[in-house]
C-alpha angles and dihedrals in degrees: 000000000000093000091051090052090050091047095052091043090055090050088057101045112012120124091209121106089239137359122241108230095187097116095052092041093052091052091049092048092053093046095048099037109137124221094245092048092233124148113272118242109243093239091049090050091050091051091052093046093052091046090050093049090047091054091047093051090045092056090047092048093050090051093054102038120118102208092301127111106271118247118223112206091204091057093044093050105037109021129081137166136239134189117231109208118181155121125259117188091336095313122111121226140179125199131176114213135181121230136187112177107022110219119223131185115230103188113099097013131100102200143015095262091057089052091050093047090053092046094049094053123054126179126345112335102167092108097030093117098043123098097232100047115148095175126100124232144110144214127216119216124184111235097173126018122202121236088243111044116194124196117197109208112209102221097157129076134171116250105217093193094053095032094228140093119264133195121241109228096182118137115257120180124207129183129238088231117041120192111206099183093110091060097049120109092228090061096044096115096051091041091054090052092049092046091053090049092049090049091052091048092049091051090051089045090056091053092050092048091051090051091048091049090058089058095044096043105037124174143064099244132076091272116064132182138188108280092228089058092048090054091046092051090048090051091049091050094049091049095049119108116221115242105190129208137158126245087239088065090061090046092051091047092053097041120109117265091241089086105252090158113080118236093251091062096057117125093251092053092048091049089055095047098046126204095295097060113133090215094063097086090058094059122131123298088249090074094048092052092049094054092039099232103119096155101045134051113255130209120222109238119242120272110294128204119249089237134008111290139146113277097205124019130139124223090247092052091046092050093051093045094048091049092051094046093048091049094045092047091052091048092050092048091051092047091048092049092048091051092049092049092048091050091049091050092051092049089050092048091052091048092052096042093104099033099098118110096256090061099049100061099101106059121177120190122214107249106167140010122198113207132199123196120192137034134312095274100041142013150119129276132209137154142224116213125184117235102214094189095053094032095228141106121254125202117219109198113164106293092346118094113179140166114263142178138230088250092058091046090052092050094049100036111037093064129213091091101077138329093299123096142145118269098176133034124193118198124182128206105264091209095054098084093175088076093067108015121110122258119245133205106251092216104040099024091226122142114261115226135179115337092005088073092060126091115252097260093053092043090056091047093053092046090054091050091049090052090052089050092051090050090051089053092050091050091048092051091048091050092051092048091050091049092050091050091052091051090050092052092048091051090056094056111098111248135197118245109288120243119259109292119247114259116265124246100285094037127252116289109272095206091062090069093062118096114257125224095262136111093255112129127225089253091056091051092053089050089050092055091050091048091050092052091049092047092052089059093053124094111237106180099154120118121259095249092055091047094051095044094049107110118235126221091262111057113219118258118252114270118274119244092256092053129087128212115220135172114231127191109206116190115244090007112060144242118307138182104230131193114210138165116248109277093006099099125077112196093197094052091049089058095055119110089238092059092043090055094047092049090050092048092050089048092053090049092056095108093051091045093051094048102037109020139247099311093052089046089050091052091050095046097047093048091050092049094046091049090050093050091046090054091050090050090055095050125093104221126181116270093260091060105057108169091193089073091053099046129030089201091060087054091049094048094048091050094046097244115186114278094241092056091054092045095052092046091052092048091051090052091053090046094056110134090224088076090074093094095108137014098258095049091042093055093047089048090054091051090053091048090051091052090052091054091055093060108107120223093244094051097069123036099226093195090057089044090054092046092056092048090046089053088052091050088050089051091054091046090050088050090053092049089050094045096048091044092053091047090054090046092055089050087053090241091138098165092057093040094053096063093049092047092048092056091042090055096045094047092043092051090054091050094048090052087070096049143333094255097046094090146010134287104301093201091056094053091042091053096053093041088053092046091052091053093047093049093046090048090053091048093049091048090051090052090050092049091053090073092214109136095225094046092044090053091048090051092051091047089056090050097045098042102034114015104038095048089051098052095079088053090057094045097046091086109054091189091068096088094174091056091050091049090049091052090050091049091053092047093046090053092059095038088056088071090065109104093017118123111255142146116287093243090054090048090051093050092046091050090051094047104043097070089058091051096045097044110038092175090071092065118019103170120198119231126242122259115297113280114263113261122217119238113260130185115227090251093051093044092053092047095050093043091051091048095052093044091049090052090051091053088057092049109056115219122218115264093009 
């Protein structure tokens, strides 16, 4: 009891990020340990905890009572009473019982009221109130409700066949405000009347639904169809005109143009001969092979119509039949509509049965929902608690406490969506304001907040813990400062040259160890290696601009007449005065992240370059750049900062490209002719170009090299499709956005099939593709509902040209449950129009369109060529991609 008080007091006033509950939990574990050492069920644990707290409060209350009956706050808050009224073997009985957590069965019910109705009535109660009842049953009526009412939802059952418990994932809805008047003993008479009325309505509802089903599923065979459609199909058949042709016509139409059919088998000849011609069996072998009877003579069937149609029907017969079918179809439509309207009225009547003023006097507000995610034998728990002062839901998930919404609570708690569902609901009496109102100082009248709400002993305990925490912080800061001072002193001690560093993850480039075609001697190369090792041990913390602007021992020569001097501002690097030959400088290339990194690496290698020459400077610079890219590849940045877009080598490293592919790519970047803007960069560029020339054809598979670079180009193209699609989506241009997102998803799926880091977040693209389709479907449905011919046609164009071709793409992966649900939602929206009253032309268009929507395999339409992408520089692409991803992070997406 004491540890629980301390724990809750720390939750109110502690300065720590989270409170460690270990001491209280250990005591609870020891107290509730079962004999068989099995894990406690959460409801069983809650029962024991409440019983234990009740006993503890009872002991405390008895110690402090002054001759009065002791009050137990646990009983007053959490316990109520109900009256059990029933008949057992013909004898009536009444018992009053106390309850804490009220258990409710979930299986077979759709909402909380249905669970409560089933829990309040047990057995057969039809004759419960008669004098000569021989049946057994009972009713429960609440006589006293607690301020805090807890419902325990039974979501676990034992599977006898499998011999193990299983979780019930069925959906169960519960309201934010629950009116309990119908379950109160004082309202038992009116509730019984209303229950009888609801029972009568439900019986009548069952009859109406059965009658409606006969209209909607007509037929005596295994396949059944709506009767109105059957009549429509019969009308279409009767109205069809036969257009006859012979199977030989089809054969002649499909025969090659080289004339494999003899002249006597031409359509005109066959028309003249008729089906009874004796020469028909001796037709060409082509016919025999087509009908697969090579050893027997075959007879050409009589002329057949192009489509099903009546062979013989007079105008008078057709007129009578059409009149009957039209009349019957209208009658069936009217009957169906009347049945649907009657069913809707009965549902509405049942829903409003308890809405009169006398039955909304006992409101309980939902205060907390306890959620379990997982299966019967394992899972994760969290809770939603309503903050009455801020009027919002909060989610308590381990050490994380975040703002939430009713929509998120619904998704996680109702069940039926995934393996998460509520197992406990806590409602509080909405009329008992003391449960949620703020506390006030009796002397000053000011609102008490935080630690001021605690009694003096707990306030002192929390203050002491906060002092200990502040001392821990001081000790931690002192320890860090001491460690930093030690590192600083060690860095000032002279050290011998460090040994050769270990190779980085992908190995050092092998080609760099080969001699270049320069005049450097072997002795100079050895000096270069020593200089590199020494340089790697030095601390070079100066910024890139300072490094680049630092003058070397040899001042650069004045620019030649054919050179130009320009000032270039490179993001993240600085502003430089650059000498370049006319036409030899590309401003866009100089702004790329690759070039920025290389310029910084060359600047950091200045000391090595000045002391040991270009090749040593090249070694130093390329190792620095490779180490930097490797570090970027190992980081986990936010979505808006994707280093793969900035550097192809980061993409290659993350996807474990062959070492030689990475080496050649890095060499080509250092050999870029745009580096010829000053003498130092120009000389290092020439060393890199020389290294490239030394690579033998058999050392690097150029086809594989090209494949990797093509994959990277595909990755950038996919990024552009995604980025442009999301930009259109945010502008609510859903038709334009859809095409970009479709190609983004398809290309991305192909990339991800080669590795998890080849593309982007598949769930993100899938979500916005799905949202585009849903919004377009809503727009098309709204156009159809307008009834205007032009708008109806526009709506159907959207469906036929955009929605229907996309549905197979959503259904191709059965694991994407959200896509499948979205397809069903779109189909259900259009199917809901069936049976509604509408103009005949709209009904005709709907009848023609629905088969395409419901059976995508009948018309899978290919899309046009991919939309043309604008040309983006790397810098612009990264900026726009970061901007759109940042905007998404501020606008939460459903399911993400």
